[in-house]
C-alpha positions as a printed NumPy array, in Angstrom:
array([[ 17.3  ,   1.716, -22.711],
       [ 13.64 ,   0.359, -23.584],
       [ 14.719,  -2.816, -21.271],
       [ 15.53 ,  -0.2  , -18.469],
       [ 12.546,   1.668, -18.682],
       [ 10.289,  -1.515, -19.1  ],
       [ 11.943,  -2.837, -15.661],
       [ 11.174,   0.306, -13.844],
       [  7.71 ,   0.027, -14.754],
       [  7.073,  -3.54 , -13.986],
       [  8.965,  -2.397, -10.534],
       [  6.423,   0.154,  -9.942],
       [  3.404,  -2.265, -10.303],
       [  5.003,  -4.704,  -8.055],
       [  5.566,  -1.911,  -5.42 ],
       [  1.866,  -0.892,  -5.894],
       [  0.728,  -4.323,  -5.458],
       [  2.704,  -4.864,  -2.428],
       [  1.722,  -1.619,  -0.933],
       [ -2.179,  -2.7  ,  -1.283],
       [ -1.71 ,  -5.983,  -0.015],
       [  0.452,  -4.524,   3.103],
       [ -2.225,  -1.592,   4.066],
       [ -5.08 ,  -4.072,   3.571],
       [ -4.144,  -6.696,   5.762],
       [ -2.976,  -3.735,   8.373],
       [ -5.787,  -1.981,   8.113],
       [ -8.051,  -5.06 ,   8.942],
       [ -6.066,  -5.727,  11.901],
       [ -6.719,  -2.196,  13.075],
       [-10.087,  -1.882,  12.587],
       [ -9.958,   0.437,   9.725],
       [-11.443,   0.673,   6.307],
       [ -9.39 ,  -2.059,   4.355],
       [-10.713,  -1.327,   0.948],
       [ -9.754,   2.756,   1.285],
       [ -6.6  ,   1.84 ,   2.893],
       [ -5.841,  -0.472,  -0.188],
       [ -6.569,   2.462,  -2.734],
       [ -4.398,   4.655,  -0.881],
       [ -1.813,   1.684,  -0.719],
       [ -1.765,   1.421,  -4.433],
       [ -1.632,   4.909,  -5.61 ],
       [  0.877,   6.036,  -3.004],
       [  2.543,   3.016,  -1.441],
       [  5.597,   4.143,   0.14 ],
       [  3.46 ,   6.824,   2.097],
       [  0.585,   4.839,   3.117],
       [  2.639,   1.992,   4.508],
       [  4.612,   4.254,   6.549],
       [  1.449,   6.15 ,   7.633],
       [ -0.51 ,   2.773,   8.519],
       [  2.374,   1.359,  10.619],
       [  2.057,   4.513,  13.336],
       [ -1.788,   4.336,  13.526],
       [ -3.437,   2.958,  16.589],
       [ -6.504,   0.504,  16.366],
       [ -9.855,   2.068,  15.759],
       [-12.112,   1.422,  19.185],
       [-15.84 ,   1.638,  18.39 ]])
């Protein structure tokens, strides 16, 4: 049972890192705050990745 919980924790950490990277790159493409989206992508990876995929570029 301990091996399963350890695996789930590692999988969760990997998902958070992937969310951080995906959101940061996409935010840079859209002229958004890369650091803000990176933090959001780390703490709520699934929601952040879905949300940023539907955003339009920020025009200054």
